[in-house]
C-alpha distance (Angstrom), angle and dihedral (degrees) to the residues before:
residue distance angle dihedral
M1 . . .
G2 3.82 . .
K3 3.79 124.8 .
G4 3.80 90.5 -110.1
A5 3.77 91.5 56.1
I6 3.80 91.7 47.3
K7 3.81 91.8 51.4
E8 3.82 91.2 47.8
E9 3.83 90.8 51.0
E10 3.82 91.5 49.5
S11 3.82 90.2 49.5
E12 3.81 90.8 51.0
R13 3.81 91.2 51.0
K14 3.79 90.3 51.1
R15 3.80 91.6 50.0
Q16 3.82 90.7 51.0
T17 3.81 90.4 46.3
W18 3.80 89.8 57.0
Q19 3.80 95.9 38.3
W20 3.80 98.1 60.8
P21 3.83 95.7 57.0
L22 3.82 88.6 47.0
V23 3.80 91.6 50.7
A24 3.79 90.8 47.7
L25 3.81 90.5 49.6
V26 3.81 91.8 50.6
V27 3.82 91.0 49.5
V28 3.81 91.3 51.3
L29 3.80 92.5 48.1
L30 3.81 91.7 48.9
A31 3.79 91.0 49.3
V32 3.79 91.1 51.2
A33 3.81 91.5 48.0
V34 3.80 93.6 49.1
S35 3.79 90.9 46.1
S36 3.81 91.8 50.7
R37 3.79 92.2 47.6
T38 3.80 92.2 48.2
A39 3.79 90.7 49.7
S40 3.79 92.1 49.7
N41 3.81 91.3 49.9
A42 3.77 95.7 44.4
G43 3.79 92.5 94.9
F44 3.76 142.1 -100.1
F45 3.80 98.7 -74.9
F46 3.80 106.3 55.8
T47 3.80 117.7 46.9
D48 3.81 95.5 151.0
R49 3.79 109.4 68.1
N50 3.81 90.3 -168.5
S51 3.80 87.2 70.6
C52 3.81 89.0 65.8
S53 3.77 118.5 78.7
C54 3.79 92.5 -171.0
S55 3.76 127.8 109.8
L56 3.79 118.1 -102.6
Q57 3.79 94.6 -152.9
G58 3.76 125.2 112.4
S59 3.77 136.5 173.7
G60 3.81 102.1 -176.2
K61 3.78 136.2 65.8
Y62 3.79 92.6 -79.7
K63 3.79 112.2 59.1
G64 3.76 138.4 167.2
I65 3.78 129.7 22.8
V66 3.80 118.0 -14.3
E67 3.78 102.6 -112.6
D68 3.82 114.0 -92.3
C69 3.80 91.8 2.7
C70 3.79 135.0 89.7
C71 3.78 102.2 -123.1
D72 3.80 131.1 76.7
Y73 3.79 126.3 -127.1
E74 3.80 96.1 -110.1
T75 3.80 91.7 52.1
V76 3.81 91.2 48.5
D77 3.81 92.1 49.9
N78 3.80 94.2 47.5
L79 3.79 94.3 43.1
N80 3.78 92.0 46.8
S81 3.81 95.4 48.1
E82 3.80 97.5 42.2
V83 3.80 103.0 36.0
L84 3.80 121.0 2.1
N85 3.79 104.0 43.2
P86 3.85 95.9 50.8
L87 3.82 90.5 47.1
L88 3.79 93.5 48.0
Q89 3.79 92.9 47.0
D90 3.80 89.9 55.9
L91 3.79 92.8 42.5
V92 3.82 97.9 54.1
A93 3.82 90.2 49.8
T94 3.82 92.8 60.4
P95 3.82 117.5 101.7
F96 3.81 92.8 -110.9
F97 3.81 95.7 56.0
R98 3.80 95.4 33.5
Y99 3.81 96.9 73.9
F100 3.79 123.1 66.1
K101 3.80 125.6 -174.0
V102 3.79 112.2 -137.8
K103 3.79 142.9 156.6
L104 3.78 102.4 -126.0
W105 3.79 99.6 177.7
C106 3.77 114.4 55.5
D107 3.77 139.1 136.1
C108 3.78 118.6 -101.7
P109 3.83 106.7 -114.7
F110 3.81 92.8 -151.9
W111 3.83 108.9 43.2
P112 3.83 141.5 -9.9
D113 3.80 107.2 -83.2
D114 3.79 115.2 -117.0
G115 3.79 98.2 173.9
M116 3.77 120.8 134.9
C117 3.78 121.7 -157.6
R118 3.77 107.7 -158.7
L119 3.83 98.9 -176.8
R120 3.77 127.0 73.3
D121 3.82 85.5 -137.3
C122 3.79 87.4 75.9
S123 3.80 89.4 71.4
V124 3.78 121.1 88.1
C125 3.78 123.5 -130.1
E126 3.78 101.5 -132.0
C127 3.78 123.8 -151.4
P128 3.79 119.9 -114.7
E129 3.79 114.5 -133.3
N130 3.80 93.8 -102.6
E131 3.82 91.8 60.6
F132 3.80 108.0 54.9
P133 3.83 122.0 67.3
E134 3.79 116.3 -73.7
P135 3.83 92.3 -137.5
F136 3.80 87.6 62.6
K137 3.81 89.8 67.7
R138 3.82 103.8 22.8
P139 3.80 131.0 40.3
Y140 3.81 91.8 -125.6
N141 3.77 131.6 32.0
I142 3.79 138.2 -156.2
A143 3.79 105.5 -165.7
G144 3.80 127.7 33.8
L145 3.78 129.5 -131.1
P146 3.81 116.4 -99.5
S147 3.82 110.0 -115.3
D148 3.81 93.8 -133.8
N149 3.79 98.9 46.9
L150 3.81 97.2 122.7
I151 3.81 99.8 136.7
C152 3.77 118.7 93.5
Q153 3.78 101.4 -117.5
E154 3.78 94.8 -140.5
G155 3.81 89.7 60.7
K156 3.80 91.7 -144.2
P157 3.81 113.4 117.3
Q158 3.79 92.6 -169.2
A159 3.81 97.0 40.9
A160 3.79 119.1 139.0
V161 3.78 113.8 -93.5
D162 3.78 116.6 -105.1
R163 3.79 103.9 -126.6
T164 3.81 98.3 -179.5
I165 3.77 112.5 96.7
D166 3.78 136.6 157.6
N167 3.81 107.3 -101.6
I168 3.82 97.8 -150.9
A169 3.80 110.8 119.6
F170 3.78 113.7 -123.9
R171 3.78 121.7 -107.5
G172 3.79 118.3 -70.1
W173 3.81 96.5 16.2
V174 3.79 133.8 94.3
E175 3.77 135.6 -146.7
T176 3.79 107.0 -124.5
N177 3.77 135.4 159.5
N178 3.79 122.5 -111.0
P179 3.82 113.6 -144.4
W180 3.81 89.4 -151.3
T181 3.80 98.9 57.7
H182 3.79 138.3 59.4
E183 3.82 113.3 -88.1
D184 3.79 90.6 -121.1
D185 3.81 88.2 76.2
T186 3.82 90.5 71.9
D187 3.80 96.3 40.7
N188 3.81 110.0 112.8
G189 3.78 95.1 -164.9
E190 3.79 115.7 111.8
M191 3.81 93.5 -2.3
S192 3.81 124.8 157.4
Y193 3.78 134.1 -160.7
V194 3.79 112.9 -128.4
N195 3.79 127.3 -166.3
L196 3.80 102.7 -131.7
Q197 3.79 92.0 -163.0
L198 3.80 89.3 63.7
N199 3.79 94.2 45.3
P200 3.81 106.8 50.0
E201 3.77 122.0 -173.6
R202 3.79 105.1 -102.9
Y203 3.80 145.2 124.9
T204 3.81 111.5 -51.9
G205 3.80 105.9 173.6
Y206 3.79 93.1 -107.5
T207 3.81 100.8 152.3
G208 3.76 144.3 144.1
P209 3.81 136.0 57.2
S210 3.80 94.1 -35.2
A211 3.80 92.3 57.2
R212 3.80 93.8 46.1
R213 3.79 91.6 45.9
I214 3.81 91.9 66.0
W215 3.80 96.0 59.0
D216 3.80 92.2 37.1
S217 3.80 89.3 57.2
I218 3.79 92.6 45.7
Y219 3.79 94.3 52.5
S220 3.79 102.2 33.8
E221 3.80 101.0 39.5
N222 3.80 107.2 24.3
C223 3.77 107.0 19.5
P224 3.81 110.6 25.3
K225 3.79 116.4 -171.4
Y226 3.76 103.0 -106.7
S227 3.79 120.5 -136.8
S228 3.79 122.4 -109.0
G229 3.79 87.9 -102.1
E230 3.81 93.3 60.7
T231 3.80 109.3 123.6
C232 3.80 99.9 -176.6
P233 3.82 107.1 102.5
E234 3.81 93.9 -168.1
K235 3.80 92.3 60.0
K236 3.79 90.4 47.2
V237 3.79 90.1 52.2
L238 3.81 92.0 53.9
Y239 3.80 92.1 50.2
K240 3.80 93.3 46.6
L241 3.81 92.3 48.5
I242 3.80 92.2 53.2
S243 3.80 92.7 42.7
G244 3.81 90.5 49.3
L245 3.80 91.9 49.1
H246 3.81 90.7 47.5
S247 3.82 90.6 51.2
S248 3.79 91.8 49.2
I249 3.81 91.9 50.6
S250 3.80 89.9 49.8
M251 3.82 90.5 51.1
H252 3.81 90.4 56.0
I253 3.79 92.0 47.5
A254 3.79 90.9 51.8
G255 3.80 93.2 41.5
D256 3.82 94.3 54.5
Y257 3.79 104.9 31.4
L258 3.81 132.0 158.0
L259 3.80 100.3 -117.7
D260 3.82 96.8 174.0
E261 3.80 118.8 16.4
S262 3.83 93.9 -171.6
R263 3.82 91.1 58.9
N264 3.81 95.4 31.6
L265 3.80 87.6 -123.5
W266 3.79 115.7 169.1
G267 3.79 128.4 -172.5
Q268 3.79 146.2 118.1
N269 3.78 120.3 -41.0
I270 3.79 99.8 -154.6
E271 3.80 93.1 177.1
L272 3.77 90.7 58.8
M273 3.81 91.6 42.6
Y274 3.79 90.4 54.1
D275 3.80 96.9 42.0
R276 3.79 97.1 45.5
I277 3.81 101.3 37.7
L278 3.78 122.7 -4.0
R279 3.79 98.7 55.9
H280 3.82 88.7 54.1
P281 3.85 107.7 68.7
D282 3.81 91.8 -174.2
R283 3.81 90.7 60.0
V284 3.79 91.4 51.6
R285 3.81 91.2 48.4
N286 3.80 91.1 49.5
M287 3.81 89.7 51.7
Y288 3.80 91.0 54.8
F289 3.81 88.7 47.1
T290 3.82 92.2 52.4
Y291 3.80 90.4 47.8
L292 3.81 92.4 53.9
F293 3.82 91.4 43.3
V294 3.82 92.2 55.4
L295 3.81 91.3 41.6
R296 3.80 88.7 54.9
A297 3.81 90.5 52.4
V298 3.81 90.7 52.6
T299 3.81 93.0 49.3
K300 3.80 92.6 45.2
A301 3.81 89.6 55.1
T302 3.83 91.2 51.2
A303 3.81 96.6 121.1
Y304 3.81 91.9 48.8
L305 3.80 96.9 43.9
E306 3.79 93.0 46.1
Q307 3.81 92.4 55.4
A308 3.81 97.6 41.3
E309 3.80 120.6 112.7
Y310 3.79 112.9 -112.9
D311 3.79 93.6 -170.7
T312 3.80 120.8 162.2
G313 3.79 97.5 147.5
N314 3.80 92.9 -104.3
H315 3.80 101.5 106.8
A316 3.79 97.3 -166.3
E317 3.80 93.6 48.6
D318 3.80 92.0 44.7
L319 3.81 91.3 53.7
K320 3.80 88.8 49.3
T321 3.82 90.4 51.7
Q322 3.80 91.9 50.7
S323 3.80 90.7 48.7
L324 3.80 93.0 50.1
I325 3.81 91.5 48.1
K326 3.81 90.9 53.7
Q327 3.80 91.4 46.6
L328 3.80 88.7 53.5
L329 3.79 95.8 45.5
Y330 3.80 97.0 42.7
S331 3.79 101.5 35.3
P332 3.84 106.2 151.2
K333 3.80 90.9 -149.9
L334 3.81 91.9 52.3
Q335 3.81 93.0 46.8
T336 3.80 91.3 48.4
A337 3.80 101.2 40.0
C338 3.81 101.2 37.1
P339 3.82 112.7 4.7
V340 3.83 95.1 163.4
P341 3.82 108.9 29.3
F342 3.82 91.6 178.5
D343 3.82 132.8 11.4
E344 3.78 108.6 -138.4
A345 3.82 93.5 174.3
K346 3.81 90.7 80.4
L347 3.81 92.9 66.7
W348 3.82 132.7 83.2
Q349 3.79 92.0 26.9
G350 3.77 122.7 148.2
Q351 3.77 134.6 41.3
G352 3.81 95.8 -61.0
G353 3.81 95.4 49.2
P354 3.84 98.5 106.4
E355 3.81 93.6 47.4
L356 3.79 91.6 47.4
K357 3.79 91.0 50.3
Q358 3.81 91.0 52.7
Q359 3.80 90.3 50.0
I360 3.81 93.8 51.3
Q361 3.83 91.6 42.7
K362 3.79 88.4 56.3
Q363 3.79 91.0 50.2
F364 3.79 92.4 50.9
R365 3.82 91.8 46.6
N366 3.79 87.9 55.4
I367 3.80 89.6 51.2
S368 3.80 91.0 52.0
A369 3.81 90.3 48.3
L370 3.81 89.7 51.9
M371 3.80 89.1 66.2
D372 3.83 87.0 74.1
C373 3.81 87.0 64.1
V374 3.80 94.6 60.5
G375 3.80 106.4 114.4
C376 3.82 96.9 -152.6
E377 3.80 118.0 78.4
K378 3.80 97.7 -145.4
C379 3.80 91.4 42.3
R380 3.80 88.9 52.1
L381 3.80 90.4 50.3
W382 3.80 94.3 55.0
G383 3.78 93.5 37.1
K384 3.79 92.7 54.4
L385 3.81 92.6 43.0
Q386 3.80 95.6 50.8
V387 3.80 95.9 41.4
Q388 3.81 88.8 49.4
G389 3.80 88.7 49.4
L390 3.80 90.4 52.2
G391 3.79 90.4 46.0
T392 3.80 88.7 52.2
A393 3.80 90.1 52.6
L394 3.82 89.7 51.1
K395 3.80 89.6 48.6
I396 3.81 92.5 51.9
L397 3.80 94.8 46.9
F398 3.80 100.9 38.1
S399 3.81 110.8 18.7
V400 3.79 104.0 50.3
G401 3.82 117.3 112.1
N402 3.80 98.8 -112.6
Q403 3.76 110.8 21.1
D404 3.80 92.7 -170.7
K405 3.81 94.0 65.9
E406 3.77 118.8 78.1
G407 3.78 114.2 -129.6
D408 3.79 92.7 8.2
Q409 3.83 106.5 -159.8
T410 3.81 91.6 -138.2
L411 3.80 87.0 75.5
Q412 3.81 112.8 108.9
L413 3.79 122.5 -175.5
Q414 3.77 132.9 -176.7
R415 3.77 118.2 -126.9
N416 3.81 88.4 -115.6
E417 3.80 91.4 53.9
V418 3.81 91.8 55.1
I419 3.80 91.2 47.3
A420 3.82 90.8 49.6
L421 3.82 93.2 45.8
V422 3.81 95.1 52.3
N423 3.80 94.0 42.5
L424 3.82 90.2 49.9
L425 3.80 90.8 51.0
N426 3.79 88.5 51.3
R427 3.81 92.3 49.7
L428 3.82 90.7 51.2
S429 3.79 90.6 45.3
E430 3.80 90.4 53.8
S431 3.80 91.4 49.2
V432 3.80 93.1 49.8
K433 3.80 89.1 49.2
M434 3.81 91.8 51.7
V435 3.80 92.1 49.6
H436 3.79 91.6 49.0
E437 3.80 97.2 44.7
M438 3.82 101.9 33.5
G439 3.79 104.6 22.3
P440 3.82 101.1 85.5
D441 3.82 94.1 46.1
V442 3.81 93.3 45.4
E443 3.80 91.7 49.2
R444 3.81 92.9 50.5
L445 3.79 92.3 46.4
M446 3.80 94.3 47.9
E447 3.79 94.4 44.3
D448 3.81 89.3 52.9
Q449 3.81 90.3 47.5
I450 3.79 92.0 48.8
A451 3.79 90.4 50.4
K452 3.80 90.9 51.4
T453 3.81 93.5 47.8
S454 3.80 95.4 42.8
A455 3.81 88.0 108.7
R456 3.82 88.2 56.3
P457 3.82 103.1 39.2
G458 3.80 94.2 162.1
R459 3.80 94.0 62.8
L460 3.81 97.6 65.6
R461 3.78 92.0 39.4
R462 3.81 91.4 54.8
V463 3.81 91.0 51.3
L464 3.79 91.4 51.5
D465 3.79 92.9 46.4
L466 3.79 90.6 53.5
A467 3.79 89.9 50.4
F468 3.82 94.8 54.5
S469 3.79 112.8 120.4
F470 3.77 141.1 147.1
W471 3.77 97.1 -129.6
């Protein structure tokens, strides 16, 4: 080997000797920068990551801590798929959680309703008095409810709703007002029991100006989208809760959509799913936030929910309900992976806290009252149920006597509030599951389709416009 070659080899070794420390230094600096940025974007509640016992790993599109919560996306997805969703699916099918008391026919307090529901699926199959549990209308019962009684006994899917119901609260529960919801929710006049298993949340054909007017009023008048410079966390929470609920509702519309009315063919509308939710990352994040917020309310009310009476007169089913409730509340995986999904103690601090709470309570009450303006019966059913469930979560987290004590015994819930809360958690759980399991494939498929139709942009837009609906 010549001297020139030897010198060149020595020079190369020196360059490599200096390069590796430089590369290592760059890697360290990048890691610090990414860590700092992640910490700054984690939200306004958790600034100390050591306070979170959750994993920070993630393999999907959404990674890291769910904003303003203390649980990361991967943990939520795994926990939901493996533990929470199966439990909730079983729980909402039990007789206690199957029946919801609701006033389906009411006057809109804000404007004359002009909505038209063109599908019979908008109508709700009401439950005659001999179907729903006797304890729901009398303090004591004689015969229990059969566990498999899932067929409306009138046999008329579009039958008129029976609005006469005994107003006596069932044993072990109280009738109490919720400062977060419209007073109509506790009014026993003209109330009906509805079997939720027979009236699934799905597309109904409720379209047009009346449908759009509901969400427009919610966002523009009661829950304005705050600018990026907004520093009030409480106002951000209200917006994110409504946005997350809206996204979840849209997921269920798209997931159970009437594809062909002439053949009564139902299925998944992936175009709608992509256009309304998946192509908007902020809407997906808000849905995860709402899910963890409601989950926190359920876990905070553990002592109350564990001791409540889930009495329908069917002893075997009632024992099953109690067992499922305890499995949900005391899940070892939940307590280990995400013990505090959301920290409500950080809100309403400072001198103006009480006034701010009253302001946001008023806004949410208006939102709950807006559900009476929904022109589709089945849409109104699920709107009122889920808004009442969210109002119950707000009541548990922010309206209990001593917010620093878990399971504070001053908490009082109506039977209907518990039913709404658990069914809402199940709806959110289903939406999160759909995003996790279907989201990546739907996004790839739609992005490919958009690329192929880029020369004909009006075609896809027309399809999406036709698919627009409220429920």
